[in-house]
C-alpha positions as CSV (number, residue, x, y, z in Angstrom):
1,M,-2.2,-40.0,-44.7
2,K,-5.7,-41.2,-45.5
3,F,-7.7,-38.0,-44.7
4,K,-6.4,-34.5,-44.7
5,L,-8.0,-31.4,-43.2
6,P,-7.5,-28.3,-45.3
7,F,-4.5,-27.2,-43.3
8,N,-2.8,-25.3,-46.1
9,K,-5.9,-23.7,-47.5
10,K,-6.1,-19.9,-47.0
11,Q,-9.5,-19.2,-45.6
12,P,-11.4,-16.3,-47.3
13,Q,-11.9,-13.2,-45.1
14,P,-15.4,-11.9,-44.5
15,I,-16.5,-9.4,-47.1
16,N,-17.7,-6.9,-44.4
17,E,-14.4,-6.9,-42.5
18,A,-12.7,-3.5,-42.5
19,P,-9.5,-3.3,-44.4
20,K,-6.3,-3.1,-42.4
21,E,-8.2,-3.4,-39.1
22,S,-5.1,-4.6,-37.3
23,L,-3.3,-1.3,-38.2
24,V,-5.8,1.0,-36.4
25,R,-3.9,3.0,-33.8
26,V,-4.8,4.1,-30.3
27,A,-6.4,7.6,-30.0
28,S,-4.5,10.1,-28.1
29,A,-7.6,11.8,-26.6
30,S,-9.1,10.0,-23.7
31,D,-12.7,10.4,-24.9
32,H,-11.9,9.0,-28.3
33,F,-9.9,6.2,-26.7
34,I,-12.8,5.2,-24.4
35,Q,-15.3,5.3,-27.3
36,S,-13.0,3.1,-29.5
37,I,-12.7,0.5,-26.8
38,Q,-16.5,0.4,-26.3
39,N,-17.1,0.0,-30.0
40,A,-14.5,-2.7,-30.4
41,T,-16.0,-4.7,-27.5
42,N,-19.7,-3.9,-28.1
43,N,-19.8,-2.1,-24.8
44,P,-20.4,-5.1,-22.5
45,A,-21.9,-4.8,-19.0
46,D,-18.7,-5.9,-17.3
47,L,-16.4,-3.4,-19.0
48,I,-15.1,-1.1,-16.2
49,I,-13.8,2.4,-16.9
50,K,-12.1,4.3,-14.2
51,L,-10.7,7.8,-14.3
52,V,-7.6,8.3,-12.1
53,P,-6.7,11.9,-11.5
54,P,-5.1,13.8,-12.8
55,N,-4.9,12.4,-16.4
56,L,-5.1,8.6,-16.4
57,T,-7.8,6.3,-17.7
58,L,-8.0,2.6,-16.6
59,I,-10.1,0.2,-18.5
60,Y,-10.5,-3.5,-17.8
61,I,-13.1,-6.3,-17.8
62,D,-14.5,-7.3,-14.4
63,N,-13.8,-10.8,-13.0
64,L,-10.8,-11.2,-15.3
65,V,-8.3,-9.1,-13.2
66,D,-7.0,-9.4,-9.7
67,I,-8.9,-6.6,-7.9
68,E,-6.5,-6.6,-4.9
69,T,-3.5,-6.1,-7.2
70,L,-5.4,-3.5,-9.1
71,N,-6.2,-1.4,-6.0
72,N,-2.9,-1.9,-4.1
73,D,-0.3,-1.9,-6.9
74,I,-1.8,0.2,-9.6
75,I,-4.5,2.7,-8.4
76,A,-2.8,3.4,-5.1
77,N,0.5,4.1,-6.7
78,L,-0.9,6.3,-9.5
79,Q,-3.7,8.3,-7.8
80,N,-3.0,12.0,-7.4
81,K,0.6,11.6,-8.6
82,P,1.3,13.5,-11.8
83,H,3.6,11.5,-14.2
84,E,4.9,13.1,-17.4
85,T,5.9,9.9,-19.3
86,L,4.8,6.3,-19.7
87,E,8.1,5.2,-18.4
88,E,7.5,7.0,-15.1
89,I,4.1,5.3,-14.8
90,E,5.6,1.9,-15.4
91,I,8.3,2.5,-12.8
92,A,5.6,3.6,-10.2
93,M,3.7,0.4,-10.5
94,S,5.1,-2.9,-9.1
95,I,3.7,-5.1,-11.8
96,P,6.2,-7.6,-13.3
97,E,4.4,-7.9,-16.7
98,I,3.8,-4.6,-18.5
99,Q,3.8,-4.0,-22.3
100,H,3.5,-1.0,-24.5
101,S,1.1,-1.0,-27.5
102,N,-0.1,1.6,-30.0
103,L,-2.5,-0.7,-31.9
104,L,-6.2,-0.9,-31.0
105,K,-6.6,-4.6,-31.9
106,E,-3.6,-5.7,-29.9
107,T,-4.9,-3.6,-27.0
108,V,-8.4,-5.1,-27.0
109,E,-7.0,-8.7,-27.3
110,S,-4.7,-8.1,-24.3
111,M,-7.7,-6.7,-22.3
112,V,-9.9,-9.7,-22.8
113,N,-7.0,-11.9,-21.6
114,G,-6.9,-10.1,-18.3
115,S,-4.8,-7.0,-18.7
116,V,-5.6,-3.5,-17.5
117,L,-5.4,-0.7,-20.1
118,I,-3.6,2.4,-18.7
119,H,-4.1,5.4,-21.1
120,V,-2.5,8.9,-20.5
121,E,-4.2,11.9,-22.0
122,G,-2.3,13.1,-25.1
123,Y,-0.4,9.8,-25.7
124,S,-1.3,7.5,-28.6
125,Q,0.2,4.6,-26.7
126,V,-1.2,2.4,-24.0
127,L,0.3,0.4,-21.1
128,L,-0.9,-3.1,-20.8
129,A,-0.6,-4.4,-17.2
130,N,-1.2,-8.1,-17.0
131,I,-2.9,-8.9,-13.7
132,A,-5.1,-11.7,-15.0
133,T,-6.8,-14.1,-12.6
134,R,-8.6,-17.2,-13.6
135,E,-10.8,-19.5,-11.5
136,S,-9.7,-23.1,-11.5
137,R,-10.4,-26.1,-9.4
138,A,-7.8,-27.4,-7.0
139,L,-5.4,-30.3,-7.9
140,S,-7.0,-33.7,-7.3
141,A,-6.4,-37.3,-8.1
142,P,-7.1,-38.4,-11.7
143,E,-10.6,-39.8,-12.0
144,N,-10.3,-41.8,-15.3
145,E,-6.7,-43.1,-14.8
146,S,-6.5,-44.0,-11.2
147,Q,-3.7,-46.2,-9.9
148,V,-2.6,-47.6,-6.5
149,I,1.2,-47.1,-6.7
150,G,2.4,-43.8,-8.0
151,T,1.6,-40.1,-7.8
152,Q,-2.0,-39.2,-7.0
153,V,-2.3,-35.8,-8.8
154,G,-3.8,-35.0,-12.2
155,F,-4.1,-32.1,-14.5
156,N,-6.7,-29.4,-14.0
157,E,-8.2,-26.8,-16.4
158,S,-5.5,-24.2,-15.8
159,L,-2.7,-24.1,-18.5
160,S,-0.2,-22.4,-16.2
161,T,-0.8,-24.9,-13.4
162,N,-0.4,-27.9,-15.7
163,I,2.9,-26.5,-17.1
164,S,4.1,-26.0,-13.5
165,L,3.3,-29.6,-12.8
166,I,5.4,-30.7,-15.8
167,R,8.2,-28.4,-14.8
168,R,8.2,-30.0,-11.3
169,Y,8.8,-33.4,-12.9
170,I,11.2,-32.3,-15.6
171,V,13.7,-29.9,-14.1
172,S,15.7,-29.2,-17.2
173,P,16.3,-26.2,-19.6
174,E,15.9,-28.7,-22.5
175,L,12.2,-28.7,-22.0
176,C,10.8,-26.6,-24.8
177,N,7.4,-24.8,-24.5
178,E,5.9,-23.1,-27.6
179,K,2.6,-21.2,-27.2
180,F,-0.1,-20.7,-29.8
181,K,-3.5,-19.1,-30.1
182,I,-6.3,-21.2,-31.7
183,G,-9.8,-20.1,-32.5
184,T,-10.8,-16.8,-34.0
185,R,-13.6,-16.4,-31.4
186,T,-12.2,-18.1,-28.3
187,N,-8.4,-17.3,-28.7
188,T,-7.6,-20.5,-26.8
189,S,-4.0,-20.8,-25.6
190,I,-2.2,-24.1,-26.2
191,S,1.3,-25.2,-25.4
192,L,3.5,-27.5,-27.5
193,L,6.0,-29.3,-25.3
194,Y,9.0,-31.5,-26.2
195,M,12.5,-32.2,-25.2
196,N,15.2,-30.5,-27.2
197,G,17.9,-33.0,-28.1
198,I,15.5,-36.0,-27.8
199,A,12.4,-35.2,-29.9
200,N,12.5,-35.7,-33.6
201,D,12.6,-32.4,-35.5
202,Q,10.4,-33.7,-38.3
203,M,7.6,-34.7,-35.9
204,V,7.8,-31.4,-34.0
205,N,7.6,-29.4,-37.3
206,T,4.7,-31.5,-38.5
207,L,2.7,-31.0,-35.4
208,R,3.6,-27.3,-35.3
209,Q,2.5,-26.8,-38.9
210,R,-0.8,-28.6,-38.3
211,I,-1.5,-26.3,-35.3
212,T,-0.6,-23.1,-37.1
213,D,-2.6,-24.0,-40.2
214,L,-5.9,-24.5,-38.3
215,Y,-8.6,-22.0,-39.0
216,I,-11.5,-22.6,-36.6
217,D,-13.9,-20.4,-34.6
218,E,-13.6,-22.2,-31.3
219,L,-11.5,-24.6,-29.4
220,L,-12.8,-25.7,-26.1
221,D,-11.2,-29.1,-25.4
222,S,-8.1,-31.0,-26.2
223,A,-10.1,-33.9,-27.7
224,V,-11.4,-31.7,-30.4
225,L,-7.8,-30.6,-31.2
226,A,-6.6,-34.2,-31.3
227,E,-9.2,-35.2,-33.8
228,M,-8.5,-32.2,-36.1
229,I,-4.7,-32.7,-36.2
230,D,-4.4,-36.5,-36.3
231,D,-3.5,-38.4,-39.4
232,N,-6.9,-40.0,-40.1
233,S,-9.9,-38.3,-38.6
234,L,-12.3,-40.8,-40.3
235,S,-10.9,-43.7,-38.3
236,V,-12.6,-44.9,-35.2
237,F,-9.3,-45.8,-33.6
238,P,-7.6,-42.9,-31.8
239,Q,-4.1,-42.0,-33.0
240,M,-3.2,-39.7,-30.2
241,L,-3.4,-40.4,-26.5
242,L,-5.4,-38.3,-24.1
243,T,-4.2,-38.5,-20.5
244,E,-4.8,-36.6,-17.3
245,R,-1.7,-37.9,-15.6
246,P,1.3,-35.5,-15.5
247,D,3.7,-38.5,-14.8
248,R,2.6,-40.3,-17.9
249,F,2.8,-37.1,-19.9
250,C,6.4,-36.5,-18.7
251,D,7.4,-40.1,-19.3
252,A,6.2,-39.8,-22.9
253,I,8.1,-36.5,-23.4
254,L,11.3,-38.1,-22.1
255,D,10.8,-40.9,-24.6
256,G,10.9,-38.4,-27.5
257,K,7.2,-37.8,-28.0
258,V,5.5,-34.5,-28.3
259,G,2.8,-33.2,-26.0
260,I,0.1,-30.6,-26.2
261,L,-1.7,-28.8,-23.4
262,V,-4.9,-26.8,-24.0
263,D,-6.1,-24.1,-21.7
264,G,-9.4,-25.0,-20.2
265,S,-9.0,-28.8,-20.6
266,S,-7.7,-31.3,-18.1
267,M,-6.6,-33.8,-20.7
268,A,-3.2,-33.6,-22.4
269,I,-2.4,-34.9,-25.9
270,I,0.6,-37.2,-26.5
271,A,1.8,-38.2,-30.0
272,P,2.9,-40.4,-31.7
273,Q,1.1,-43.4,-30.2
274,S,1.1,-47.0,-31.2
275,F,-1.9,-49.4,-30.9
276,T,-0.4,-51.5,-28.1
277,E,0.4,-48.4,-26.0
278,F,-3.3,-47.8,-25.5
279,F,-3.3,-51.0,-23.3
280,Q,-0.4,-49.9,-21.2
281,S,-0.8,-48.1,-17.9
282,Q,1.6,-45.8,-16.1
283,E,1.3,-48.1,-13.1
284,D,3.1,-50.8,-15.1
285,Q,6.3,-48.9,-14.6
286,N,5.8,-48.9,-10.8
287,L,5.1,-52.6,-10.5
288,R,7.5,-55.6,-10.7
289,W,7.9,-56.6,-14.3
290,Q,6.3,-60.0,-13.9
291,I,3.1,-58.5,-12.5
292,A,3.1,-55.7,-15.1
293,T,3.5,-58.2,-17.9
294,F,0.6,-60.3,-16.5
295,L,-1.6,-57.2,-16.4
296,R,-0.7,-56.2,-20.0
297,L,-1.5,-59.7,-21.2
298,L,-4.8,-59.7,-19.3
299,R,-5.8,-56.4,-21.0
300,L,-5.0,-57.6,-24.5
301,T,-6.9,-60.9,-23.8
302,A,-9.9,-58.9,-22.5
303,F,-9.8,-56.9,-25.7
304,F,-10.2,-60.0,-27.9
305,L,-12.8,-61.5,-25.5
306,S,-14.9,-58.3,-25.5
307,V,-14.8,-58.0,-29.3
308,Y,-15.1,-61.6,-30.5
309,L,-16.7,-63.7,-27.7
310,T,-20.3,-62.7,-28.5
311,P,-19.9,-63.0,-32.3
312,F,-18.3,-66.4,-31.8
313,Y,-21.4,-67.5,-29.8
314,V,-23.8,-66.1,-32.5
315,A,-21.9,-67.8,-35.3
316,A,-21.6,-71.2,-33.5
317,V,-25.3,-71.3,-32.5
318,T,-26.5,-70.2,-35.9
319,F,-24.2,-72.1,-38.3
320,H,-21.5,-74.1,-36.7
321,Y,-22.9,-76.5,-34.1
322,E,-20.0,-78.9,-34.7
323,V,-17.6,-76.6,-32.8
324,I,-19.7,-76.8,-29.6
325,P,-18.6,-79.6,-27.2
326,Q,-21.1,-82.5,-27.0
327,A,-21.5,-82.2,-23.2
328,F,-22.4,-78.5,-23.7
329,L,-25.1,-79.1,-26.4
330,V,-27.8,-80.3,-24.0
331,P,-27.7,-77.3,-21.6
332,L,-27.4,-74.9,-24.5
333,S,-30.4,-76.4,-26.2
334,E,-32.4,-76.3,-23.0
335,S,-31.6,-72.6,-22.4
336,R,-32.6,-71.7,-26.0
337,A,-35.7,-73.8,-26.1
338,L,-38.0,-71.0,-25.0
339,V,-36.3,-68.2,-26.8
340,P,-38.4,-67.2,-29.9
341,F,-35.7,-64.9,-31.5
342,P,-32.7,-65.9,-33.6
343,P,-29.3,-65.6,-31.9
344,I,-28.3,-62.4,-33.8
345,F,-31.4,-60.5,-32.6
346,E,-31.0,-61.9,-29.1
347,A,-27.4,-60.8,-28.9
348,L,-28.0,-57.3,-30.4
349,L,-30.9,-56.8,-28.0
350,L,-28.8,-57.6,-24.9
351,E,-25.9,-55.6,-26.1
352,F,-28.2,-52.6,-26.6
353,I,-29.6,-53.0,-23.1
354,I,-26.1,-53.1,-21.7
355,E,-25.1,-49.9,-23.5
356,L,-28.3,-48.2,-22.2
357,L,-27.5,-49.2,-18.6
358,R,-23.9,-48.0,-19.0
359,E,-24.8,-44.7,-20.6
360,A,-27.6,-44.1,-18.0
361,G,-25.2,-44.8,-15.2
362,A,-22.6,-42.4,-16.6
363,R,-25.0,-39.5,-17.0
364,L,-26.7,-39.8,-13.6
365,P,-25.1,-38.6,-10.4
366,T,-22.5,-41.0,-9.0
367,K,-24.4,-42.7,-6.2
368,I,-27.6,-43.0,-8.3
369,G,-25.7,-44.1,-11.3
370,Q,-24.0,-47.0,-9.5
371,T,-27.4,-48.1,-8.1
372,I,-29.0,-48.0,-11.5
373,G,-26.2,-50.0,-13.1
374,I,-26.2,-52.8,-10.5
375,V,-30.0,-53.0,-9.8
376,G,-31.0,-52.4,-13.4
377,G,-28.6,-55.1,-14.7
378,I,-29.8,-57.7,-12.2
379,V,-33.5,-57.0,-12.6
380,I,-33.5,-56.7,-16.4
381,G,-31.3,-59.8,-16.8
382,T,-33.4,-62.0,-14.5
383,A,-36.6,-60.8,-16.0
384,A,-35.4,-61.3,-19.5
385,V,-34.4,-64.9,-18.8
386,Q,-37.6,-65.8,-17.0
387,A,-39.7,-64.2,-19.8
388,G,-37.9,-66.3,-22.4
389,I,-36.5,-63.3,-24.3
390,T,-32.9,-64.5,-23.9
391,S,-31.0,-67.5,-22.7
392,N,-29.0,-67.4,-19.5
393,I,-25.8,-68.6,-21.3
394,L,-25.8,-65.6,-23.7
395,L,-26.5,-63.3,-20.7
396,I,-23.3,-64.6,-19.0
397,I,-21.4,-64.0,-22.3
398,I,-22.7,-60.5,-22.8
399,A,-21.9,-59.6,-19.1
400,L,-18.3,-61.0,-19.5
401,S,-17.8,-59.0,-22.8
402,A,-19.0,-55.8,-21.1
403,L,-16.7,-56.4,-18.1
404,A,-13.7,-57.1,-20.4
405,S,-14.2,-53.8,-22.2
406,F,-13.6,-51.8,-19.0
407,T,-10.0,-53.2,-18.6
408,S,-8.6,-50.8,-21.2
409,P,-6.6,-47.9,-19.4
410,S,-7.6,-45.6,-22.3
411,Y,-11.2,-44.3,-22.3
412,M,-11.0,-43.6,-26.0
413,M,-9.9,-47.2,-26.8
414,G,-12.7,-48.5,-24.5
415,N,-15.3,-46.7,-26.6
416,V,-13.8,-48.3,-29.8
417,I,-14.2,-51.8,-28.3
418,R,-17.8,-51.0,-27.5
419,L,-18.5,-49.8,-31.0
420,I,-16.8,-52.4,-33.3
421,R,-18.5,-55.3,-31.5
422,F,-21.9,-54.5,-33.1
423,P,-20.9,-54.9,-36.8
424,I,-18.9,-58.0,-36.0
425,I,-22.0,-59.5,-34.4
426,I,-24.1,-58.7,-37.5
427,L,-21.5,-60.3,-39.8
428,A,-21.4,-63.4,-37.6
429,G,-25.1,-63.7,-37.7
430,F,-25.2,-63.6,-41.5
431,W,-22.0,-65.5,-42.5
432,G,-20.9,-67.3,-39.4
433,F,-17.1,-67.7,-38.9
434,Y,-16.6,-66.4,-42.4
435,G,-18.1,-63.1,-41.3
436,I,-15.9,-63.0,-38.2
437,M,-12.8,-63.6,-40.3
438,L,-13.9,-60.9,-42.8
439,A,-14.2,-58.4,-39.9
440,F,-10.9,-59.5,-38.5
441,C,-9.1,-59.0,-41.8
442,F,-10.7,-55.6,-42.4
443,I,-9.7,-54.3,-38.9
444,L,-6.2,-55.7,-39.3
445,I,-5.7,-54.1,-42.7
446,H,-7.0,-50.8,-41.4
447,L,-4.7,-50.9,-38.4
448,L,-1.7,-51.8,-40.6
449,R,-2.4,-48.8,-42.9
450,Q,-2.9,-46.4,-39.9
451,T,-0.2,-43.9,-38.9
452,S,0.3,-41.7,-35.9
453,L,2.1,-38.4,-36.7
454,G,3.7,-40.3,-39.6
455,A,4.9,-43.2,-37.5
456,P,3.4,-46.7,-38.0
457,Y,0.4,-47.4,-35.8
458,M,1.1,-51.1,-35.4
459,S,4.8,-50.6,-34.4
460,P,6.8,-52.7,-33.4
461,F,4.9,-55.5,-35.1
462,Y,4.6,-53.7,-38.5
463,P,7.2,-53.0,-39.7
464,P,8.6,-55.8,-37.5
465,R,11.3,-54.8,-35.0
466,M,12.2,-57.8,-32.9
467,K,14.0,-55.9,-30.2
468,E,11.1,-53.5,-29.7
469,M,8.5,-56.3,-29.4
470,R,9.7,-57.6,-26.1
471,D,8.9,-54.3,-24.4
472,S,5.4,-53.8,-26.0
473,I,3.3,-56.7,-24.7
474,V,5.9,-57.8,-22.1
475,R,7.1,-55.2,-19.6
476,M,10.8,-55.9,-19.5
477,P,12.9,-55.3,-16.4
478,I,14.0,-51.6,-16.2
479,P,17.8,-52.4,-16.6
480,L,16.9,-53.9,-20.0
481,T,15.0,-50.8,-21.2
482,A,18.0,-48.5,-21.8
483,K,16.9,-47.6,-25.3
484,R,14.1,-45.2,-26.2
485,P,11.3,-46.6,-28.5
486,A,12.1,-46.5,-32.2
487,L,8.5,-45.3,-32.8
488,T,9.5,-41.7,-32.0
489,R,12.9,-41.8,-33.9
490,P,14.6,-39.9,-31.1
491,K,17.9,-38.1,-31.5
492,D,19.3,-39.5,-28.2
493,K,18.5,-43.2,-28.3
494,N,19.7,-44.2,-24.8
495,K,18.1,-43.3,-21.5
496,F,21.0,-44.6,-19.5
497,K,24.0,-46.9,-19.9
498,P,22.9,-50.2,-21.3
499,Q,25.3,-52.1,-19.0
500,P,23.7,-52.8,-15.6
501,V,25.5,-51.8,-12.5
502,K,27.0,-54.9,-10.9
503,P,27.4,-55.1,-7.1
504,K,30.9,-55.0,-5.8
505,K,32.1,-57.9,-3.7
506,S,33.1,-57.0,-0.2
């Protein structure tokens, strides 16, 4: 591990924090109980306090509870009906999830999560009726990982809805779901999911420890959590996959990987992950293996084109004219005759303009963003060539490199391709092919030293596993993929019987 967050450091508590705050008990008198709840929550405007005769007090936060359930199943069953014990009150309500608590801190935490506090005069104990309701958008097709063949549903921001989607795919009691609370201010719920009997215990324990040792104020998205618990947070390359597809998530879980869902985020985390898996799409499993193999090779070729095509042009035009074919020298010289800038400045300028257009198109509304991207690219490109700022050949190369960067199925890896292109262009402009080889060796060494949840990032190429290589770049026929990937070190190594079923002769 190259960079470690202070997982095991015990964070100092604030000096002004009251000692043993978690041991403060609930007041038996209703007036004192109401006052303690108001003080603990700073008496917000949406704190609702209802007195239900003859001796009940209901406290909840507006917009966090289901009002229809509150009126029909709680207030209607308790109003004007004397109950002597808390057990009688619990029986009178038709609420499936009811807990008892005599601690003030636990009571307040349950209330901000959507529970109704039911306090009886004279009792130093509270009933917590969980009738939480949370607004969430309806299920829709994934926007960033669209595919033609396969399911057309993606995760949304509701944790319970996302878990139900996974349960719909994996109908097995072996699916383990561990829940945690992260963030001292946000109390964000996250779920750690894995298959018992398949997932490696060491990987599960490592991920569980990293989650429990986190001490942060807020957690609002899964991308933040992935960066905080990965092996090397200083690396530009992602070590954990973010996906919005439940079928891809379940496929990874069944391969022995570990998944994390964050409440309020539509992206799920999958770990461990190898470098080549970022160029694989879930649609590859639904296509014929010949077509899927061609698409994988196309994506990897596009990766190298996007990263090295522009630096190769800069190095060749600046230092190495001998590598340019003789028939191509004349049109290249004519296109650069009116350009006053050196190739490195010309290439960086065009790359910067392309990134500006891409960022502007992403931030504007959809219809306007598409128009700005197309019209802006055509107008600026044509005007730049006519004004002599750039050559038309470099403009074609820059456009091809930008187009190739969009072929990566992972948005995180696509951003990496966009970023590492700039330093390679600078090295090519100063040292030619030697600078390109220096950048290539640096990136390769960095990738070989990288790990994902303790597993080698460049698996199966380093360490070399010949049997695994055939199903990394090449998508093998499904009957030949009986074994789970060795990257996850699964307990159960076989998905199905390795021997294919042979048709019987009639």
